[in-house]
SEMITOR-27593 format. One record per residue: residue in one letter; residue number from 1; x, y, z of N, C-alpha, C in turn. Coordinates in nm, 2 decimals. Example, Ala and Ser with C-alpha at 12.3 -4.5 7.8 and 13.67 -1.06 7.14 Angstrom:
! residues 2
   r     k     n_xx     n_yy     n_zz    ca_xx    ca_yy    ca_zz     c_xx     c_yy     c_zz
   A     1     1.32    -0.57     0.78     1.23    -0.45     0.78     1.32    -0.33     0.78
   S     2     1.28    -0.22     0.71     1.37    -0.11     0.71     1.29     0.00     0.79
//
This chain:
! residues 85
   r     k     n_xx     n_yy     n_zz    ca_xx    ca_yy    ca_zz     c_xx     c_yy     c_zz
   X     1    12.38    -0.61     4.51    12.43    -0.67     4.39    12.42    -0.57     4.28
   X     2    12.53    -0.56     4.19    12.53    -0.47     4.08    12.43    -0.52     3.97
   X     3    12.39    -0.42     3.89    12.30    -0.45     3.78    12.38    -0.53     3.68
   X     4    12.32    -0.65     3.64    12.38    -0.74     3.55    12.33    -0.70     3.41
   X     5    12.43    -0.66     3.32    12.40    -0.63     3.18    12.47    -0.72     3.09
   X     6    12.40    -0.78     3.00    12.46    -0.87     2.90    12.42    -0.83     2.76
   X     7    12.50    -0.85     2.66    12.47    -0.81     2.52    12.49    -0.94     2.43
   X     8    12.38    -1.01     2.40    12.38    -1.12     2.31    12.43    -1.07     2.17
   X     9    12.49    -1.16     2.10    12.54    -1.12     1.96    12.42    -1.14     1.86
   X    10    12.32    -1.05     1.87    12.20    -1.06     1.78    12.17    -0.93     1.72
   X    11    12.27    -0.86     1.67    12.24    -0.73     1.61    12.17    -0.75     1.47
   X    12    12.08    -0.66     1.44    12.01    -0.67     1.31    12.00    -0.53     1.25
   X    13    11.98    -0.52     1.12    11.95    -0.40     1.05    11.80    -0.38     1.06
   X    14    11.76    -0.26     1.10    11.62    -0.22     1.10    11.60    -0.11     1.00
   X    15    11.55    -0.14     0.88    11.53    -0.04     0.78    11.43     0.07     0.82
   X    16    11.33     0.03     0.89    11.23     0.13     0.93    11.29     0.24     1.02
   X    17    11.40     0.21     1.09    11.47     0.31     1.17    11.60     0.36     1.12
   X    18    11.64     0.29     1.01    11.77     0.32     0.95    11.88     0.31     1.06
   X    19    11.88     0.19     1.13    11.97     0.18     1.24    12.00     0.03     1.26
   X    20    12.11     0.01     1.32    12.15    -0.12     1.37    12.09    -0.14     1.51
   X    21    12.01    -0.24     1.53    11.95    -0.26     1.67    12.02    -0.38     1.73
   X    22    12.03    -0.38     1.86    12.09    -0.49     1.93    12.03    -0.50     2.07
   X    23    12.01    -0.62     2.12    11.95    -0.64     2.25    12.05    -0.62     2.37
   X    24    12.00    -0.58     2.48    12.07    -0.58     2.60    11.98    -0.65     2.70
   X    25    12.04    -0.74     2.78    11.96    -0.80     2.89    12.01    -0.74     3.02
   X    26    11.91    -0.68     3.08    11.94    -0.60     3.21    11.86    -0.68     3.32
   X    27    11.93    -0.75     3.40    11.87    -0.83     3.51    11.76    -0.92     3.45
   X    28    11.79    -0.98     3.33    11.69    -1.07     3.27    11.59    -1.01     3.18
   X    29    11.57    -0.88     3.18    11.48    -0.81     3.10    11.55    -0.76     2.97
   X    30    11.48    -0.78     2.85    11.54    -0.73     2.73    11.51    -0.59     2.70
   X    31    11.61    -0.51     2.66    11.59    -0.37     2.62    11.66    -0.36     2.48
   X    32    11.59    -0.29     2.39    11.64    -0.27     2.26    11.73    -0.15     2.26
   X    33    11.85    -0.17     2.21    11.95    -0.06     2.19    11.96    -0.04     2.04
   X    34    12.00     0.08     2.00    12.01     0.11     1.86    12.11     0.22     1.84
   X    35    12.17     0.21     1.72    12.26     0.32     1.67    12.22     0.35     1.53
   X    36    12.20     0.47     1.50    12.15     0.51     1.36    12.26     0.50     1.26
   X    37    12.22     0.47     1.14    12.32     0.46     1.03    12.40     0.59     1.02
   X    38    12.34     0.71     1.03    12.41     0.83     1.02    12.52     0.85     1.13
   X    39    12.49     0.79     1.25    12.59     0.80     1.36    12.70     0.70     1.33
   X    40    12.67     0.58     1.28    12.78     0.49     1.24    12.86     0.54     1.13
   X    41    12.80     0.60     1.03    12.87     0.66     0.92    12.96     0.77     0.96
   X    42    12.91     0.86     1.05    12.99     0.97     1.10    13.11     0.92     1.18
   X    43    13.09     0.82     1.26    13.20     0.76     1.34    13.30     0.68     1.26
   X    44    13.24     0.59     1.18    13.33     0.48     1.12    13.32     0.48     0.96
   X    45    13.24     0.56     0.90    13.23     0.55     0.76    13.12     0.45     0.71
   X    46    13.11     0.44     0.58    13.02     0.34     0.53    12.89     0.41     0.48
   X    47    12.83     0.34     0.37    12.71     0.40     0.32    12.61     0.29     0.27
   X    48    12.62     0.17     0.33    12.53     0.07     0.31    12.50     0.00     0.44
   X    49    12.39    -0.07     0.44    12.35    -0.15     0.57    12.46    -0.25     0.60
   X    50    12.52    -0.31     0.50    12.62    -0.41     0.53    12.74    -0.35     0.59
   X    51    12.78    -0.23     0.54    12.89    -0.16     0.59    12.87    -0.11     0.74
   X    52    12.74    -0.07     0.77    12.71    -0.03     0.90    12.71    -0.15     1.00
   X    53    12.65    -0.26     0.95    12.65    -0.38     1.04    12.80    -0.42     1.06
   X    54    12.88    -0.42     0.96    13.02    -0.46     0.98    13.09    -0.36     1.08
   X    55    13.06    -0.23     1.06    13.12    -0.13     1.15    13.08    -0.16     1.30
   X    56    12.95    -0.19     1.31    12.90    -0.23     1.45    12.98    -0.35     1.50
   X    57    12.99    -0.45     1.42    13.06    -0.57     1.47    13.21    -0.54     1.50
   X    58    13.27    -0.46     1.42    13.41    -0.43     1.44    13.43    -0.35     1.57
   X    59    13.34    -0.27     1.60    13.35    -0.18     1.72    13.25    -0.22     1.83
   X    60    13.21    -0.34     1.83    13.11    -0.39     1.92    13.14    -0.36     2.07
   X    61    13.27    -0.39     2.11    13.30    -0.37     2.25    13.29    -0.23     2.30
   X    62    13.33    -0.14     2.21    13.32     0.01     2.25    13.18     0.05     2.25
   X    63    13.10     0.01     2.16    12.96     0.04     2.15    12.88    -0.02     2.27
   X    64    12.91    -0.14     2.30    12.84    -0.21     2.42    12.88    -0.14     2.55
   X    65    13.00    -0.10     2.56    13.05    -0.02     2.68    12.97     0.11     2.69
   X    66    12.96     0.18     2.58    12.88     0.30     2.57    12.74     0.28     2.61
   X    67    12.68     0.17     2.56    12.54     0.14     2.59    12.52     0.10     2.74
   X    68    12.62     0.03     2.79    12.61    -0.01     2.93    12.61     0.11     3.02
   X    69    12.69     0.21     2.99    12.70     0.33     3.07    12.56     0.41     3.06
   X    70    12.50     0.41     2.94    12.37     0.48     2.93    12.26     0.40     3.00
   X    71    12.27     0.27     2.99    12.17     0.19     3.06    12.18     0.21     3.22
   X    72    12.30     0.21     3.27    12.32     0.24     3.41    12.26     0.37     3.45
   X    73    12.27     0.47     3.36    12.22     0.61     3.38    12.07     0.62     3.35
   X    74    12.01     0.51     3.31    11.87     0.50     3.28    11.83     0.60     3.17
   X    75    11.90     0.59     3.06    11.88     0.69     2.95    11.79     0.64     2.84
   X    76    11.70     0.54     2.87    11.61     0.49     2.77    11.51     0.59     2.73
   X    77    11.46     0.59     2.61    11.35     0.69     2.57    11.22     0.64     2.62
   X    78    11.11     0.72     2.58    10.98     0.69     2.63    10.93     0.55     2.58
   X    79    10.98     0.50     2.47    10.94     0.37     2.42    11.02     0.26     2.49
   X    80    11.12     0.29     2.57    11.20     0.19     2.64    11.32     0.15     2.56
   X    81    11.35     0.22     2.45    11.47     0.20     2.37    11.59     0.28     2.42
   X    82    11.71     0.23     2.39    11.83     0.31     2.42    11.90     0.34     2.29
   X    83    11.91     0.47     2.26    11.98     0.51     2.13    12.11     0.56     2.16
   X    84    12.21     0.51     2.09    12.35     0.57     2.10    12.35     0.68     2.00
   X    85    12.41     0.79     2.04    12.42     0.91     1.95    12.57     0.95     1.93
//
């Protein structure tokens, strides 16, 4: 059976990381995925947390597809987070 990956619509702004964080459920286990504000700004523009959250929401499908590929390649960091760059 293939690895089941789901992305609930629960993205949040994490000021301590200056990133949008979003969960991924991988075979029932939750993994935190994140994309830094500077990455969102470089890709889509914006200079506020609201703009970056809106950019994430607008490009959700592409970002989740990117995260899914990284999760399948087991690219989590030492803390178990997956960062899109």
